[in-house]
C-alpha positions in Angstrom: -55.6 18.8 17.1 -52.7 17.8 16.1 -52.6 20.7 13.8 -53.4 22.9 16.4 -51.0 21.8 18.3 -47.8 22.1 15.6 -49.3 25.7 14.8 -49.7 26.8 18.7 -46.1 25.7 19.8 -44.9 28.1 16.7 -46.6 30.9 16.9 -44.6 33.7 18.7 -47.5 35.5 20.0 -50.5 35.1 22.0 -52.7 32.4 20.3 -55.8 32.7 20.7 -58.5 29.6 19.9 -62.7 30.2 20.4 -64.1 26.1 20.1 -67.5 27.1 19.4 -69.4 24.2 20.5 -67.1 22.4 22.8 -69.1 19.9 25.1 -66.7 19.5 28.0 -64.1 22.1 26.3 -61.3 19.5 26.3 -59.7 21.6 23.5 -59.6 23.5 26.1 -57.6 20.6 27.6 -55.5 19.9 26.2 -54.6 22.8 23.9 -53.6 24.1 27.7 -51.6 21.0 28.5 -49.6 21.5 25.6 -48.7 25.2 26.6 -48.4 25.8 30.4 -47.8 29.0 29.7 -51.7 30.7 29.1 -49.9 34.0 28.7 -48.6 32.5 25.5 -52.1 30.6 24.5 -55.6 32.0 25.2 -58.9 29.1 24.6 -62.0 30.6 24.9 -65.0 27.5 25.2 -68.8 28.1 23.9 -71.7 25.6 24.4 -75.1 26.1 24.7 -74.5 24.7 28.7 -72.2 24.8 30.5 -70.4 21.5 31.4 -67.3 22.5 33.8 -65.9 26.2 34.5 -63.5 26.8 31.3 -66.8 27.0 29.3 -69.1 29.8 29.1 -73.0 29.2 27.9 -74.3 31.1 25.0 -76.0 31.0 21.6 -72.9 30.2 19.1 -74.4 33.1 17.2 -73.0 36.3 19.7 -70.0 35.2 21.6 -68.4 37.5 24.0 -65.6 38.2 22.2 -64.0 42.0 19.8 -64.0 41.8 16.3 -60.6 40.5 14.6 -59.7 38.7 17.8 -59.5 35.2 17.1 -56.8 33.5 15.6 -58.7 29.9 15.2 -62.1 28.8 15.5 -63.5 26.0 15.8 -66.5 24.1 14.7 -66.1 20.3 15.5 -69.8 18.6 15.3 -71.5 22.1 16.2 -73.2 22.7 13.3 -76.0 21.4 14.4 -78.2 24.7 15.1 -80.9 25.9 12.3 -79.1 29.1 12.7 -76.2 28.0 11.1 -75.1 30.5 8.8 -75.3 32.8 12.3 -72.3 30.7 13.3 -70.3 31.3 10.3 -71.0 35.0 10.3 -70.4 34.9 14.0 -66.6 33.2 12.9 -65.9 35.2 10.6 -66.6 38.7 13.2 -64.4 37.6 15.4 -62.1 36.0 12.9 -58.3 38.0 12.3 -58.0 39.5 8.9 -54.9 36.5 8.5 -57.0 33.5 10.9 -57.8 30.2 10.1 -61.4 28.6 10.8 -61.8 25.0 11.2 -64.6 22.6 10.5 -64.9 19.4 11.4 -68.7 17.8 10.5 -70.2 14.5 9.9 -69.7 13.8 5.9 -73.5 12.7 5.0 -75.1 16.3 7.0 -73.0 18.0 4.7 -72.8 15.0 1.8 -76.1 13.2 0.9 -76.5 14.3 -2.5 -77.1 10.6 -4.0 -81.2 11.5 -2.2 -81.4 14.0 -5.1 -80.5 11.6 -7.7 -83.9 11.0 -7.9 -85.2 14.5 -7.9 -82.6 15.5 -10.8 -83.8 12.9 -13.7 -87.4 13.8 -12.9 -86.8 17.4 -13.3 -84.4 17.4 -16.8 -87.7 14.6 -17.8 -89.7 18.1 -17.5 -87.5 20.0 -19.1 -87.6 17.9 -21.7 -91.4 17.9 -22.0 -91.9 21.7 -21.8 -89.7 21.6 -24.6 -91.6 19.8 -26.2 -94.3 21.8 -25.6 -92.4 25.1 -27.1 -91.7 23.2 -30.6 -95.6 22.7 -30.8 -95.8 25.8 -31.1 -96.1 28.0 -35.1 -97.0 30.7 -34.6 -94.9 34.0 -34.9 -93.9 34.9 -31.3 -94.0 39.0 -30.5 -90.2 39.8 -28.4 -92.2 40.0 -24.9 -93.7 36.6 -25.9 -89.6 35.4 -26.1 -88.0 37.5 -23.7 -90.8 35.3 -21.6 -90.1 32.1 -23.2 -86.0 32.6 -22.4 -86.9 34.0 -18.5 -89.0 30.5 -18.5 -86.1 28.1 -20.0 -83.8 30.5 -17.7 -85.3 29.9 -14.4 -84.9 26.0 -15.6 -81.8 25.2 -16.0 -80.9 27.5 -12.7 -83.7 25.1 -10.9 -81.5 21.5 -12.9 -78.5 23.7 -11.5 -79.6 24.1 -7.6 -80.7 20.6 -7.4 -77.6 19.5 -8.6 -75.2 21.2 -6.1 -77.5 20.1 -3.6 -76.2 18.0 -0.7 -73.3 18.3 -2.1 -69.6 19.9 -0.7 -69.9 21.5 -3.5 -72.9 23.6 -2.3 -71.7 23.8 1.0 -68.2 26.2 -0.2 -70.4 28.7 -2.4 -73.0 29.1 1.0 -69.6 29.5 2.5 -68.6 32.2 0.5 -71.2 33.9 0.2 -70.6 34.2 4.3 -66.8 35.8 3.8 -64.5 32.7 3.3 -62.9 30.4 0.4 -61.7 26.9 1.7 -57.8 26.7 1.7 -57.7 22.8 2.4 -60.4 19.6 2.3 -59.8 16.1 4.1 -62.1 13.6 2.8 -60.0 10.9 3.5 -62.2 9.4 6.4 -65.3 8.0 5.7 -67.5 9.4 7.9 -66.2 13.0 9.3 -65.6 15.9 6.9 -62.0 18.3 7.5 -62.5 22.1 6.2 -59.4 24.9 6.9 -61.3 27.9 6.0 -60.0 31.9 5.2 -61.5 34.9 4.8 -61.8 35.5 1.2 -62.4 39.3 1.7 -66.5 39.6 1.0 -69.2 40.3 3.6 -70.6 38.0 4.4 -74.2 37.9 3.2 -76.6 39.1 6.2 -80.0 37.4 5.0 -78.6 34.2 3.4 -80.3 30.9 5.3 -78.6 26.9 5.5 -78.9 24.1 7.8 -77.2 21.3 6.7 -79.0 17.6 7.3 -79.9 16.1 10.5 -77.8 13.4 11.6 -79.5 10.2 12.6 -77.9 7.8 15.2 -78.2 4.1 14.5 -79.3 2.1 17.6 -77.3 -0.9 18.1 
């Protein structure tokens, strides 16, 4: 929030912000207090349900904004839908080429690799067993059999790599890269929350890619 305030003050031209999953539009209220001139700062607030006159009710995958019309897109605890990739693609559509996306999210929804350690070990053991089985076959192999074996080994290695990446920040950044963004800044100083600043990487977002974060489970007190 403080970064957005400072950036909006320094902006000479009209500064346009789109808040995806805005809740009660608190970000818009705060920015408008800093920038009394509405012609200087415009904040668009979107959520599934409109809680006040500042909020436009819509699906964040289809916001009513023109292409490349926004300086900053904010996704604060907003990556809750099953069509998360659609939100990122829509952010890419409305963002100016020199714009930025700010993401704030619960770390455990993105970084949960600890839950995959056992599966990774199991996959490694299975690969070793498969390799042992191949060693027992002393008969000469045809060129086709050798190609099939190489393909199988490559698939096993890819599965191992995917298992290692699954539930990590690196996996999420690779997803963002395929959706047209690169990470300009990462802040993991908070134990509970992850902060990312993204910029366009010049690539066209993958239209078929799907991705969802781990559900956030709140403990009862």
